[in-house]
MIDOSE-1310 file (N, C-alpha, C; in nm, 2 decimals, decimal comma, always signed):
residues 249
mtep	+0,08/-0,12/+0,00/+0,00/+0,00/+0,00/+0,09/+0,12/+0,00; +0,03/+0,23/-0,05/+0,10/+0,36/-0,06/+0,06/+0,44/+0,06; +0,16/+0,50/+0,13/+0,13/+0,58/+0,24/+0,07/+0,71/+0,19; -0,01/+0,77/+0,27/-0,07/+0,90/+0,23/+0,04/+1,01/+0,21
grep	+0,02/+1,09/+0,11/+0,12/+1,19/+0,08/+0,24/+1,15/+0,00; +0,25/+1,02/-0,03/+0,37/+0,97/-0,11/+0,31/+0,91/-0,24; +0,39/+0,94/-0,35/+0,35/+0,89/-0,48/+0,40/+0,75/-0,49; +0,33/+0,67/-0,58/+0,38/+0,53/-0,60/+0,52/+0,53/-0,65
vres	+0,59/+0,42/-0,62/+0,73/+0,41/-0,67/+0,74/+0,42/-0,82; +0,64/+0,36/-0,89/+0,65/+0,35/-1,03/+0,64/+0,49/-1,09; +0,56/+0,58/-1,03/+0,55/+0,72/-1,08/+0,67/+0,80/-1,04; +0,73/+0,78/-0,92/+0,84/+0,86/-0,88/+0,97/+0,82/-0,96
fpel	+0,98/+0,69/-1,00/+1,09/+0,64/-1,07/+1,05/+0,58/-1,20; +1,05/+0,66/-1,31/+1,00/+0,61/-1,44/+1,08/+0,49/-1,49; +1,20/+0,48/-1,45/+1,28/+0,37/-1,50/+1,24/+0,23/-1,45; +1,15/+0,24/-1,34/+1,09/+0,11/-1,29/+0,96/+0,08/-1,35
alph	+0,91/+0,16/-1,44/+0,78/+0,13/-1,50/+0,79/+0,01/-1,59; +0,68/-0,05/-1,62/+0,67/-0,17/-1,70/+0,73/-0,14/-1,84; +0,80/-0,24/-1,89/+0,86/-0,22/-2,03/+0,76/-0,19/-2,13; +0,64/-0,25/-2,13/+0,54/-0,22/-2,23/+0,49/-0,07/-2,22
arqt	+0,48/-0,02/-2,10/+0,44/+0,12/-2,08/+0,55/+0,21/-2,14; +0,68/+0,18/-2,11/+0,78/+0,26/-2,16/+0,79/+0,26/-2,31; +0,76/+0,14/-2,37/+0,77/+0,13/-2,52/+0,65/+0,21/-2,58; +0,53/+0,20/-2,52/+0,42/+0,27/-2,57/+0,44/+0,42/-2,57
shna	+0,49/+0,47/-2,46/+0,52/+0,61/-2,44/+0,63/+0,65/-2,54; +0,73/+0,57/-2,56/+0,84/+0,60/-2,66/+0,78/+0,61/-2,80; +0,70/+0,52/-2,84/+0,64/+0,52/-2,97/+0,55/+0,63/-3,00; +0,47/+0,67/-2,89/+0,38/+0,78/-2,91/+0,46/+0,91/-2,92
arqp	+0,58/+0,92/-2,86/+0,66/+1,04/-2,87/+0,72/+1,05/-3,01; +0,75/+0,94/-3,07/+0,82/+0,94/-3,20/+0,73/+0,94/-3,31; +0,60/+0,91/-3,29/+0,50/+0,90/-3,41/+0,47/+1,04/-3,46; +0,49/+1,07/-3,59/+0,46/+1,20/-3,64/+0,31/+1,22/-3,64
vrdh	+0,27/+1,35/-3,63/+0,13/+1,39/-3,64/+0,10/+1,41/-3,79; +0,06/+1,31/-3,87/+0,05/+1,32/-4,01/-0,07/+1,41/-4,05; -0,17/+1,41/-3,97/-0,29/+1,49/-4,00/-0,28/+1,63/-3,97; -0,17/+1,68/-3,91/-0,16/+1,82/-3,88/-0,13/+1,90/-4,00
pqaq	-0,19/+2,02/-4,02/-0,17/+2,09/-4,14/-0,03/+2,12/-4,17; +0,05/+2,15/-4,07/+0,19/+2,18/-4,10/+0,27/+2,06/-4,15; +0,24/+1,94/-4,09/+0,30/+1,82/-4,14/+0,26/+1,79/-4,28; +0,13/+1,81/-4,32/+0,09/+1,79/-4,45/+0,16/+1,88/-4,55
lrng	+0,18/+2,01/-4,51/+0,25/+2,10/-4,60/+0,39/+2,06/-4,62; +0,46/+2,00/-4,51/+0,59/+1,96/-4,53/+0,60/+1,84/-4,62; +0,50/+1,76/-4,63/+0,49/+1,64/-4,71/+0,44/+1,67/-4,85; +0,41/+1,80/-4,88/+0,37/+1,84/-5,01/+0,22/+1,82/-5,03
vgps	+0,14/+1,79/-4,93/+0,00/+1,77/-4,94/-0,07/+1,86/-4,84; -0,16/+1,94/-4,88/-0,23/+2,03/-4,79/-0,36/+1,98/-4,75; -0,43/+2,05/-4,66/-0,56/+2,01/-4,62/-0,66/+2,01/-4,74; -0,74/+1,90/-4,75/-0,82/+1,89/-4,87/-0,94/+1,99/-4,86
rfgp	-0,95/+2,07/-4,97/-1,06/+2,17/-4,97/-1,17/+2,13/-5,07; -1,14/+2,02/-5,15/-1,24/+1,98/-5,25/-1,25/+1,83/-5,23; -1,37/+1,78/-5,25/-1,40/+1,64/-5,25/-1,36/+1,57/-5,37; -1,36/+1,43/-5,37/-1,31/+1,36/-5,49/-1,40/+1,39/-5,61
sala	-1,52/+1,42/-5,60/-1,61/+1,44/-5,71/-1,62/+1,59/-5,76; -1,54/+1,68/-5,70/-1,54/+1,82/-5,74/-1,49/+1,84/-5,88; -1,55/+1,93/-5,95/-1,51/+1,96/-6,08/-1,45/+2,11/-6,10; -1,52/+2,20/-6,03/-1,48/+2,34/-6,04/-1,37/+2,37/-5,94
tpan	-1,25/+2,34/-5,97/-1,13/+2,36/-5,88/-1,03/+2,44/-5,95; -0,94/+2,51/-5,88/-0,84/+2,59/-5,94/-0,74/+2,50/-6,03; -0,71/+2,38/-5,98/-0,63/+2,29/-6,06/-0,69/+2,26/-6,19; -0,82/+2,23/-6,19/-0,89/+2,19/-6,32/-0,90/+2,32/-6,41
aitg	-0,91/+2,44/-6,35/-0,91/+2,56/-6,43/-0,78/+2,58/-6,51; -0,67/+2,55/-6,44/-0,54/+2,56/-6,51/-0,53/+2,45/-6,61; -0,57/+2,33/-6,58/-0,57/+2,22/-6,68/-0,65/+2,26/-6,81; -0,77/+2,32/-6,78/-0,86/+2,37/-6,89/-0,79/+2,48/-6,97
arll	-0,71/+2,56/-6,91/-0,64/+2,67/-6,98/-0,53/+2,61/-7,07; -0,47/+2,50/-7,02/-0,37/+2,43/-7,11/-0,44/+2,37/-7,23; -0,56/+2,31/-7,21/-0,63/+2,26/-7,33/-0,67/+2,37/-7,43; -0,71/+2,48/-7,38/-0,75/+2,59/-7,47/-0,63/+2,66/-7,53
atpa	-0,51/+2,66/-7,47/-0,39/+2,72/-7,53/-0,33/+2,63/-7,63; -0,36/+2,50/-7,63/-0,29/+2,41/-7,72/-0,33/+2,44/-7,87; -0,45/+2,47/-7,91/-0,48/+2,50/-8,05/-0,40/+2,62/-8,10; -0,39/+2,72/-8,01/-0,31/+2,84/-8,05/-0,16/+2,80/-8,07
lvvl	-0,11/+2,72/-7,99/+0,03/+2,67/-8,01/+0,04/+2,59/-8,14; -0,05/+2,51/-8,17/-0,05/+2,43/-8,29/-0,05/+2,52/-8,42; -0,14/+2,63/-8,41/-0,15/+2,72/-8,52/-0,01/+2,79/-8,54; +0,05/+2,84/-8,43/+0,18/+2,90/-8,44/+0,28/+2,81/-8,51
vavg	+0,28/+2,69/-8,47/+0,38/+2,59/-8,53/+0,35/+2,56/-8,67; +0,22/+2,54/-8,70/+0,18/+2,50/-8,84/+0,21/+2,62/-8,94; +0,19/+2,74/-8,89/+0,20/+2,86/-8,98/+0,35/+2,91/-8,99; +0,41/+2,92/-8,88/+0,54/+2,98/-8,88/+0,66/+2,89/-8,85
gtgw	+0,63/+2,76/-8,81/+0,74/+2,67/-8,78/+0,80/+2,70/-8,65; +0,93/+2,67/-8,64/+1,00/+2,70/-8,51/+1,02/+2,85/-8,50; +1,04/+2,89/-8,37/+1,06/+3,03/-8,34/+1,04/+3,06/-8,20; +1,07/+3,18/-8,16/+1,07/+3,21/-8,01/+0,92/+3,23/-7,97
apfa	+0,83/+3,27/-8,05/+0,69/+3,28/-8,01/+0,63/+3,15/-7,98; +0,64/+3,05/-8,07/+0,59/+2,92/-8,03/+0,66/+2,85/-7,91; +0,79/+2,89/-7,90/+0,87/+2,84/-7,79/+0,82/+2,89/-7,66; +0,78/+3,02/-7,65/+0,73/+3,08/-7,53/+0,60/+3,03/-7,49
vala	+0,51/+3,01/-7,59/+0,38/+2,95/-7,57/+0,39/+2,81/-7,52; +0,48/+2,73/-7,58/+0,50/+2,59/-7,54/+0,56/+2,58/-7,39; +0,64/+2,68/-7,36/+0,70/+2,68/-7,22/+0,59/+2,71/-7,12; +0,50/+2,81/-7,16/+0,39/+2,84/-7,07/+0,29/+2,72/-7,05
vgat	+0,27/+2,65/-7,16/+0,18/+2,54/-7,15/+0,24/+2,43/-7,06; +0,37/+2,41/-7,08/+0,44/+2,31/-6,99/+0,44/+2,35/-6,85; +0,45/+2,48/-6,82/+0,44/+2,53/-6,68/+0,31/+2,50/-6,62; +0,20/+2,51/-6,69/+0,07/+2,48/-6,64/+0,06/+2,34/-6,59
dfmd	+0,14/+2,25/-6,66/+0,14/+2,11/-6,62/+0,19/+2,09/-6,48; +0,29/+2,17/-6,44/+0,35/+2,17/-6,31/+0,26/+2,23/-6,21; +0,20/+2,35/-6,25/+0,11/+2,42/-6,16/-0,01/+2,35/-6,12; -0,08/+2,29/-6,21/-0,21/+2,22/-6,17/-0,18/+2,10/-6,08
gwig	-0,07/+2,03/-6,10/-0,04/+1,92/-6,01/+0,00/+1,97/-5,87; +0,08/+2,08/-5,87/+0,12/+2,14/-5,74/+0,00/+2,19/-5,66; -0,10/+2,25/-5,73/-0,22/+2,30/-5,66/-0,31/+2,19/-5,62; -0,32/+2,09/-5,71/-0,41/+1,98/-5,68/-0,37/+1,90/-5,56
rrqg	-0,23/+1,88/-5,54/-0,19/+1,81/-5,43/-0,21/+1,88/-5,30; -0,22/+2,01/-5,30/-0,24/+2,08/-5,18/-0,39/+2,11/-5,15; -0,47/+2,10/-5,25/-0,62/+2,13/-5,22/-0,70/+2,01/-5,23; -0,65/+1,89/-5,26/-0,73/+1,77/-5,27/-0,74/+1,72/-5,41
atrs	-0,70/+1,59/-5,42/-0,71/+1,52/-5,55/-0,86/+1,50/-5,59; -0,89/+1,51/-5,71/-1,03/+1,48/-5,76/-1,02/+1,38/-5,88; -1,14/+1,31/-5,90/-1,14/+1,22/-6,01/-1,14/+1,29/-6,14; -1,20/+1,41/-6,15/-1,20/+1,49/-6,27/-1,06/+1,54/-6,30
gafl	-0,98/+1,57/-6,20/-0,84/+1,61/-6,23/-0,76/+1,50/-6,27; -0,78/+1,38/-6,21/-0,70/+1,26/-6,25/-0,73/+1,23/-6,40; -0,85/+1,26/-6,45/-0,88/+1,24/-6,59/-0,84/+1,35/-6,68; -0,86/+1,47/-6,64/-0,83/+1,59/-6,73/-0,68/+1,61/-6,75
dpla	-0,60/+1,59/-6,64/-0,46/+1,63/-6,65/-0,38/+1,54/-6,75; -0,39/+1,41/-6,75/-0,32/+1,33/-6,85/-0,38/+1,35/-6,99; -0,51/+1,38/-6,99/-0,57/+1,41/-7,12/-0,52/+1,54/-7,19; -0,50/+1,64/-7,10/-0,44/+1,77/-7,15/-0,30/+1,75/-7,20
dkva	-0,22/+1,67/-7,12/-0,09/+1,64/-7,16/-0,08/+1,57/-7,30; -0,16/+1,47/-7,32/-0,16/+1,39/-7,44/-0,20/+1,48/-7,56; -0,30/+1,56/-7,54/-0,35/+1,65/-7,65/-0,24/+1,75/-7,69; -0,18/+1,81/-7,59/-0,08/+1,91/-7,62/+0,04/+1,84/-7,69
vlsv	+0,09/+1,73/-7,63/+0,21/+1,67/-7,69/+0,19/+1,62/-7,83; +0,08/+1,55/-7,85/+0,06/+1,48/-7,98/+0,02/+1,59/-8,09; -0,05/+1,69/-8,05/-0,09/+1,80/-8,14/+0,04/+1,87/-8,19; +0,12/+1,91/-8,10/+0,24/+1,99/-8,14/+0,34/+1,90/-8,22
lcal	+0,35/+1,77/-8,18/+0,44/+1,68/-8,25/+0,39/+1,66/-8,39; +0,26/+1,65/-8,41/+0,21/+1,63/-8,55/+0,23/+1,75/-8,63; +0,22/+1,87/-8,57/+0,24/+2,00/-8,64/+0,39/+2,01/-8,68; +0,48/+1,97/-8,59/+0,62/+1,97/-8,63/+0,65/+1,87/-8,74
aarg	+0,60/+1,75/-8,73/+0,62/+1,65/-8,83/+0,57/+1,69/-8,96; +0,45/+1,76/-8,97/+0,39/+1,80/-9,09/+0,48/+1,91/-9,16; +0,55/+1,99/-9,09/+0,64/+2,09/-9,15/+0,78/+2,03/-9,17; +0,80/+1,90/-9,14/+0,93/+1,85/-9,16/+1,04/+1,88/-9,06
evaw	+1,00/+1,94/-8,95/+1,09/+1,97/-8,84/+1,14/+1,85/-8,76; +1,05/+1,75/-8,75/+1,09/+1,62/-8,69/+1,04/+1,51/-8,78; +1,10/+1,39/-8,76/+1,06/+1,28/-8,84/+0,92/+1,22/-8,79; +0,85/+1,15/-8,88/+0,72/+1,10/-8,85/+0,74/+0,97/-8,76
wpvg	+0,85/+0,90/-8,78/+0,86/+0,77/-8,71/+0,85/+0,78/-8,56; +0,93/+0,87/-8,50/+0,91/+0,88/-8,35/+0,78/+0,94/-8,31; +0,72/+1,03/-8,39/+0,59/+1,09/-8,36/+0,49/+0,98/-8,36; +0,49/+0,89/-8,47/+0,40/+0,78/-8,48/+0,40/+0,68/-8,36
liav	+0,53/+0,65/-8,32/+0,54/+0,56/-8,21/+0,49/+0,61/-8,08; +0,51/+0,74/-8,06/+0,46/+0,81/-7,94/+0,31/+0,81/-7,94; +0,25/+0,84/-8,06/+0,11/+0,85/-8,07/+0,04/+0,72/-8,05; +0,10/+0,61/-8,11/+0,04/+0,48/-8,09/+0,04/+0,44/-7,94
reva	+0,16/+0,46/-7,88/+0,17/+0,42/-7,74/+0,07/+0,50/-7,65; +0,05/+0,63/-7,67/-0,04/+0,71/-7,59/-0,18/+0,67/-7,61; -0,22/+0,65/-7,73/-0,36/+0,61/-7,75/-0,39/+0,46/-7,70; -0,29/+0,37/-7,73/-0,31/+0,23/-7,69/-0,32/+0,22/-7,54
msvy	-0,23/+0,30/-7,46/-0,24/+0,29/-7,32/-0,36/+0,35/-7,26; -0,41/+0,45/-7,32/-0,54/+0,51/-7,27/-0,65/+0,41/-7,29; -0,66/+0,35/-7,40/-0,76/+0,25/-7,43/-0,75/+0,13/-7,33; -0,62/+0,08/-7,31/-0,59/-0,03/-7,23/-0,64/+0,00/-7,08
rsla	-0,60/+0,11/-7,03/-0,64/+0,15/-6,89/-0,79/+0,17/-6,88; -0,85/+0,22/-6,98/-1,00/+0,23/-6,98/-1,07/+0,10/-6,98; -1,02/+0,01/-7,06/-1,08/-0,13/-7,06/-1,06/-0,20/-6,93; -0,94/-0,19/-6,88/-0,90/-0,25/-6,75/-0,99/-0,19/-6,64
grrg	-1,02/-0,06/-6,64/-1,10/+0,00/-6,54/-1,24/-0,06/-6,54; -1,29/-0,09/-6,66/-1,43/-0,14/-6,67/-1,44/-0,28/-6,62; -1,33/-0,35/-6,61/-1,32/-0,49/-6,55/-1,29/-0,48/-6,40; -1,28/-0,36/-6,35/-1,25/-0,35/-6,21/-1,11/-0,35/-6,17
vsip	-1,02/-0,34/-6,28/-0,87/-0,34/-6,25/-0,82/-0,20/-6,26; -0,77/-0,15/-6,15/-0,71/-0,02/-6,14/-0,56/-0,02/-6,17; -0,52/+0,07/-6,26/-0,38/+0,08/-6,30/-0,34/+0,22/-6,26; -0,29/+0,25/-6,14/-0,25/+0,38/-6,11/-0,14/+0,44/-6,19
arps	-0,13/+0,57/-6,20/-0,02/+0,64/-6,27/+0,11/+0,62/-6,20; +0,21/+0,60/-6,27/+0,35/+0,59/-6,22/+0,42/+0,72/-6,22; +0,51/+0,74/-6,12/+0,60/+0,86/-6,13/+0,68/+0,87/-6,26; +0,72/+0,76/-6,32/+0,79/+0,76/-6,44/+0,71/+0,81/-6,56
aklk	+0,58/+0,80/-6,55/+0,49/+0,85/-6,65/+0,50/+1,01/-6,66; +0,51/+1,07/-6,54/+0,53/+1,21/-6,54/+0,66/+1,25/-6,59; +0,76/+1,17/-6,56/+0,90/+1,20/-6,61/+0,90/+1,18/-6,76; +0,82/+1,09/-6,81/+0,81/+1,07/-6,96/+0,75/+1,19/-7,02
awvq	+0,65/+1,25/-6,96/+0,58/+1,37/-7,01/+0,68/+1,49/-7,02; +0,77/+1,50/-6,91/+0,87/+1,61/-6,91/+0,97/+1,58/-7,02; +1,01/+1,46/-7,04/+1,11/+1,43/-7,15/+1,05/+1,47/-7,29; +0,92/+1,43/-7,31/+0,86/+1,47/-7,43/+0,85/+1,62/-7,45
giai	+0,82/+1,69/-7,34/+0,82/+1,84/-7,34/+0,95/+1,90/-7,38; +1,06/+1,84/-7,32/+1,19/+1,90/-7,35/+1,23/+1,88/-7,50; +1,19/+1,76/-7,55/+1,21/+1,74/-7,69/+1,14/+1,84/-7,78; +1,02/+1,87/-7,74/+0,94/+1,97/-7,82/+1,00/+2,10/-7,81
llal	+1,05/+2,14/-7,69/+1,11/+2,28/-7,67/+1,24/+2,29/-7,75; +1,31/+2,18/-7,76/+1,44/+2,18/-7,84/+1,40/+2,20/-7,98; +1,30/+2,13/-8,03/+1,26/+2,14/-8,17/+1,21/+2,28/-8,21; +1,16/+2,35/-8,11/+1,10/+2,49/-8,13/+1,21/+2,60/-8,11
tppv	+1,32/+2,56/-8,05/+1,42/+2,67/-8,03/+1,50/+2,70/-8,15; +1,50/+2,82/-8,20/+1,57/+2,85/-8,33/+1,72/+2,81/-8,34; +1,80/+2,84/-8,23/+1,94/+2,80/-8,25/+1,96/+2,65/-8,25; +1,87/+2,57/-8,20/+1,88/+2,42/-8,19/+1,81/+2,35/-8,30
aahl	+1,71/+2,41/-8,35/+1,62/+2,34/-8,45/+1,70/+2,31/-8,58; +1,80/+2,39/-8,61/+1,88/+2,36/-8,73/+1,97/+2,23/-8,72; +2,00/+2,19/-8,60/+2,08/+2,07/-8,57/+2,00/+1,95/-8,57; +1,98/+1,88/-8,68/+1,89/+1,77/-8,69/+1,93/+1,65/-8,60
vvid	+2,07/+1,64/-8,58/+2,11/+1,53/-8,50/+2,06/+1,55/-8,36; +2,07/+1,67/-8,31/+2,02/+1,70/-8,17/+1,87/+1,67/-8,16; +1,80/+1,72/-8,25/+1,65/+1,70/-8,25/+1,62/+1,56/-8,26; +1,68/+1,48/-8,35/+1,65/+1,34/-8,37/+1,68/+1,26/-8,24
samw	+1,80/+1,30/-8,18/+1,84/+1,23/-8,06/+1,74/+1,25/-7,95; +1,69/+1,38/-7,93/+1,60/+1,41/-7,83/+1,46/+1,34/-7,85; +1,42/+1,33/-7,98/+1,30/+1,26/-8,01/+1,31/+1,11/-7,97; +1,42/+1,05/-8,01/+1,43/+0,91/-7,98/+1,44/+0,88/-7,83
vava	+1,50/+0,97/-7,76/+1,51/+0,95/-7,61/+1,36/+0,96/-7,56; +1,28/+1,05/-7,61/+1,14/+1,06/-7,57/+1,07/+0,93/-7,61; +1,10/+0,88/-7,72/+1,03/+0,75/-7,76/+1,07/+0,64/-7,67; +1,20/+0,63/-7,63/+1,24/+0,53/-7,53/+1,17/+0,54/-7,40
ftlv	+1,16/+0,66/-7,35/+1,08/+0,68/-7,22/+0,94/+0,64/-7,24; +0,88/+0,68/-7,35/+0,74/+0,65/-7,38/+0,71/+0,50/-7,38; +0,79/+0,43/-7,45/+0,77/+0,28/-7,47/+0,80/+0,21/-7,34; +0,90/+0,25/-7,26/+0,93/+0,19/-7,14/+0,82/+0,20/-7,04
tgaq	+0,76/+0,32/-7,03/+0,65/+0,34/-6,93/+0,53/+0,27/-6,98; +0,51/+0,25/-7,11/+0,40/+0,17/-7,16/+0,42/+0,03/-7,12; +0,54/-0,03/-7,13/+0,56/-0,16/-7,09/+0,54/-0,18/-6,94; +0,57/-0,08/-6,86/+0,55/-0,08/-6,72/+0,40/-0,09/-6,69
ylvd	+0,32/-0,01/-6,76/+0,17/-0,02/-6,74/+0,12/-0,16/-6,78; +0,17/-0,22/-6,88/+0,12/-0,35/-6,92/+0,15/-0,45/-6,80; +0,27/-0,44/-6,75/+0,31/-0,53/-6,63/+0,22/-0,50/-6,51; +0,20/-0,37/-6,48/+0,11/-0,34/-6,37/-0,03/-0,39/-6,39
gsra	-0,08/-0,38/-6,51/-0,21/-0,42/-6,54/-0,23/-0,57/-6,53; -0,12/-0,65/-6,58/-0,13/-0,79/-6,57/-0,13/-0,84/-6,42; -0,05/-0,77/-6,34/-0,04/-0,81/-6,20/-0,17/-0,77/-6,13; -0,23/-0,66/-6,16/-0,35/-0,62/-6,10/-0,47/-0,71/-6,14
arsv	-0,47/-0,75/-6,27/-0,57/-0,84/-6,31/-0,57/-0,98/-6,24; -0,45/-1,03/-6,21/-0,44/-1,16/-6,15/-0,48/-1,15/-6,00; -0,48/-1,03/-5,94/-0,52/-1,01/-5,80/-0,67/-0,99/-5,79; -0,74/-0,97/-5,90/-0,88/-0,95/-5,89/-0,95/-1,08/-5,92
tpva	-1,04/-1,12/-5,83/-1,12/-1,24/-5,85/-1,25/-1,21/-5,93; -1,27/-1,27/-6,04/-1,40/-1,24/-6,11/-1,52/-1,27/-6,03; -1,62/-1,19/-6,04/-1,74/-1,20/-5,96/-1,81/-1,34/-5,99; -1,80/-1,39/-6,11/-1,87/-1,52/-6,14/-1,80/-1,63/-6,06
dqps	-1,67/-1,62/-6,03/-1,60/-1,72/-5,96/-1,61/-1,71/-5,81; -1,67/-1,61/-5,76/-1,68/-1,59/-5,62/-1,79/-1,67/-5,56; -1,78/-1,75/-5,46/-1,89/-1,83/-5,40/-1,99/-1,74/-5,33; -2,12/-1,78/-5,35/-2,22/-1,70/-5,30/-2,26/-1,74/-5,16
spge	-2,21/-1,86/-5,11/-2,25/-1,90/-4,98/-2,14/-1,99/-4,92; -2,13/-2,01/-4,79/-2,02/-2,10/-4,74/-2,04/-2,24/-4,80; -2,16/-2,29/-4,82/-2,18/-2,43/-4,87/-2,12/-2,44/-5,01; -2,15/-2,33/-5,09/-2,09/-2,33/-5,23/-1,94/-2,33/-5,23
slam	-1,89/-2,25/-5,13/-1,74/-2,24/-5,12/-1,68/-2,38/-5,09; -1,75/-2,45/-5,00/-1,70/-2,59/-4,96/-1,71/-2,68/-5,08; -1,82/-2,67/-5,15/-1,84/-2,76/-5,27/-1,73/-2,73/-5,38; -1,70/-2,60/-5,40/-1,60/-2,56/-5,49/-1,47/-2,62/-5,46
rhgr	-1,43/-2,61/-5,32/-1,30/-2,66/-5,28/-1,30/-2,81/-5,30; -1,41/-2,89/-5,27/-1,40/-3,03/-5,29/-1,40/-3,06/-5,44; -1,47/-2,98/-5,52/-1,47/-3,01/-5,67/-1,33/-2,99/-5,73; -1,26/-2,89/-5,68/-1,12/-2,87/-5,73/-1,03/-2,98/-5,69
r	-1,06/-3,04/-5,58/-0,97/-3,15/-5,54/-1,00/-3,28/-5,63
């Protein structure tokens, strides 16, 4: 028993506390407060201001501006070819790709943003590449390979989604988009555009990144499909599950 006026020995001498209690206290002290706004900002993710179904968001507005600016860039390239004016517009379009992702991560990811952002990227890249190829600034072969991969992967991911297979975007896909953008900027830069070896090399590097990320998506889709059990194969009752197991034996 503890005498009146005296604290228990365990409270007066923490080193005598139970090991489990010391470990719990130690873990609680070391565990980060991930939901705190300051911790979220340090991790690059801010408090969510928009729900997953939101459409009218600042990030989507920037993505929409990129879609609207793409036809103007294509006209500049198709009419005047390479030059500082199309280079500046292309640089601004590329900057919006960074801005909408940065804002979206801080204000909350949305399904509409996940759909519109890659769509805007593909429309901008393929449109400008086709305009450059039509003027003879770049070869059609790399442009065709990039276009086939982009369209095929969009169709593949859409069909996989209808079967309940989710194929999330990879960080390498965003790197691929940046490599494609750099190749386009080099093709639009007047001092560099005359050096066909540099332009061709940049284009084929972009093709390599594009095809590699496409192969990664195929592998991810195959793994995800194997982990999804078809609804028709799922037992509807414990008795049916037992019968299925005996039948397989």
